[in-house]
C-alpha positions in Angstrom: 0.0 0.0 0.0 2.8 2.4 0.9 4.6 1.6 -2.3 1.5 2.2 -4.5 0.8 5.5 -2.6 4.4 6.7 -3.3 4.2 5.6 -7.0 0.9 7.4 -7.3 2.3 10.6 -5.6 5.3 10.6 -7.9 3.1 10.2 -11.0 0.6 12.9 -10.0 3.6 15.3 -9.3 5.1 14.5 -12.7 1.8 15.0 -14.5 1.3 18.3 -12.7 4.7 19.6 -13.8 4.0 18.5 -17.4 0.7 20.2 -17.6 1.8 23.3 -15.7 4.6 24.0 -18.2 2.3 23.5 -21.1 4.2 20.4 -22.5 1.0 18.5 -23.1 -1.5 19.4 -25.8 -4.9 20.1 -24.4 -7.8 17.9 -25.2 -6.6 16.7 -28.6 -9.7 15.7 -30.6 -8.1 12.5 -32.1 -6.9 11.3 -28.7 -10.3 12.1 -27.1 -12.0 10.0 -29.8 -9.6 7.0 -29.2 -9.9 7.3 -25.4 -13.7 7.5 -25.5 -13.8 4.5 -27.9 -11.8 2.4 -25.4 -14.0 3.6 -22.5 -17.1 2.5 -24.6 -15.5 -0.9 -25.0 -15.0 -1.0 -21.2 -18.7 -0.3 -20.6 -19.8 -2.9 -23.2 -17.4 -5.6 -21.8 -18.5 -5.0 -18.2 -22.2 -5.5 -19.3 -21.1 -8.7 -21.1 -19.1 -9.9 -18.1 -16.1 -10.4 -20.3 -13.0 -10.4 -18.0 -10.7 -11.5 -20.8 -11.9 -8.7 -23.1 -11.3 -6.1 -20.3 -7.8 -7.4 -19.7 -7.1 -7.0 -23.5 -7.8 -3.3 -23.2 -4.5 -3.0 -21.2 -0.9 -3.2 -22.4 0.8 -6.5 -21.6 2.4 -4.9 -18.5 -0.7 -2.8 -17.7 -1.4 -1.9 -14.1 -4.6 -1.1 -12.3 -4.1 0.9 -9.0 -7.0 1.0 -6.6 -7.7 1.5 -2.9 -5.5 -1.1 -1.2 -3.2 -2.3 -4.0 -2.3 -2.7 -7.6 -2.9 -5.6 -10.1 -0.3 -5.9 -12.9 -0.3 -7.8 -16.2 -3.1 -9.0 -18.4 -3.4 -12.5 -16.9 -3.7 -11.0 -13.4 -6.1 -8.4 -14.6 -8.3 -11.0 -16.2 -8.4 -12.9 -12.9 -9.3 -9.7 -11.0 -12.1 -8.8 -13.4 -13.5 -12.3 -13.2 -13.6 -12.0 -9.4 -15.3 -8.7 -9.7 -18.0 -10.2 -11.9 -18.3 -13.2 -9.5 -18.8 -10.7 -6.6 -21.7 -8.9 -8.5 -20.3 -6.2 -10.7 -22.9 -5.7 -13.4 -22.6 -2.1 -14.8 -19.9 0.6 -15.3 -20.2 4.1 -16.5 -16.9 6.0 -17.2 -17.4 9.4 -18.8 -14.1 11.1 -19.7 -13.8 14.8 -18.7 -10.4 15.6 -20.0 -7.8 14.1 -22.4 -4.2 15.3 -23.1 -1.8 14.0 -25.6 2.0 14.1 -25.0 3.9 12.5 -27.9 2.8 8.9 -28.1 1.1 8.9 -24.7 -2.4 10.0 -23.8 -3.8 10.9 -20.4 -7.4 10.9 -19.5 -9.4 11.8 -16.3 -13.0 11.2 -15.6 -15.5 9.8 -13.1 -16.4 6.1 -12.8 -19.7 4.8 -11.5 -20.1 1.1 -11.0 -23.0 -1.0 -9.9 -22.6 -4.3 -8.1 -24.8 -6.5 -5.8 -24.4 -4.0 -3.0 -25.4 -0.9 -4.9 -23.8 2.0 -6.7 -20.3 3.4 -6.0 -18.4 6.2 -7.7 -15.0 7.7 -7.8 -12.5 9.3 -10.1 -9.9 7.8 -12.5 -6.7 8.8 -14.2 -5.5 6.7 -17.1 -2.4 6.7 -19.1 -2.6 5.2 -22.6 0.2 3.9 -24.8 0.3 2.4 -28.2 1.1 -1.3 -28.3 1.3 -3.0 -31.7 -0.4 0.0 -33.3 -3.4 0.1 -30.9 -4.0 2.5 -28.0 -4.1 0.5 -24.8 -4.4 1.3 -21.1 -0.9 1.4 -19.6 -1.9 2.6 -16.1 -5.3 3.1 -14.5 -5.6 4.7 -11.1 -9.1 4.6 -9.6 -10.7 6.0 -6.4 -13.9 4.0 -7.1 -13.5 1.7 -4.2 -11.4 -1.3 -3.1 -11.5 -4.7 -4.6 -13.5 -7.5 -3.0 -11.7 -10.3 -1.1 -9.8 -12.5 -3.5 -10.0 -10.1 -6.4 -6.3 -10.5 -7.0 -4.5 -13.6 -5.9 -1.2 -15.5 -6.5 1.0 -12.4 -5.9 -0.7 -10.4 -8.6 -1.8 -7.7 -6.1 0.5 -5.7 -3.9 -0.7 -3.7 -1.0 -1.1 -3.7 2.7 1.9 -3.1 5.0 5.2 -1.6 4.1 
């Protein structure tokens, strides 16, 4: 947990510097179209309960940071999404509020609202997209939309907790 907080703090600081000095292009139309397309795929794949499809939206070494830890790599992400579906995740809405393009990297922020067996929960997200094999993929996803259910990441795929 401490490690992921430090990594997230460093990332937020770096992005703040990039945007403060005007190095990123604001809300590039093409980048926005790509990001919104990926987010629509996300919504569709959640409604289809397709854990493998969601994992394919990420780069091979993609990471999903959430309250309590991080899950890394497509195989681990697929397992995590499967556990989320088993625990009742049925719907996701992820409108994008801002998109920036910096070279071959795109950044997006927005609000996520998810519905599971216990009700609706919301939070914000920050995503970093990179091109992999000519396709835009999620490289890093940081979300404040809640913690993962027990067992959502197993076998050393999740880090978090103590030091």
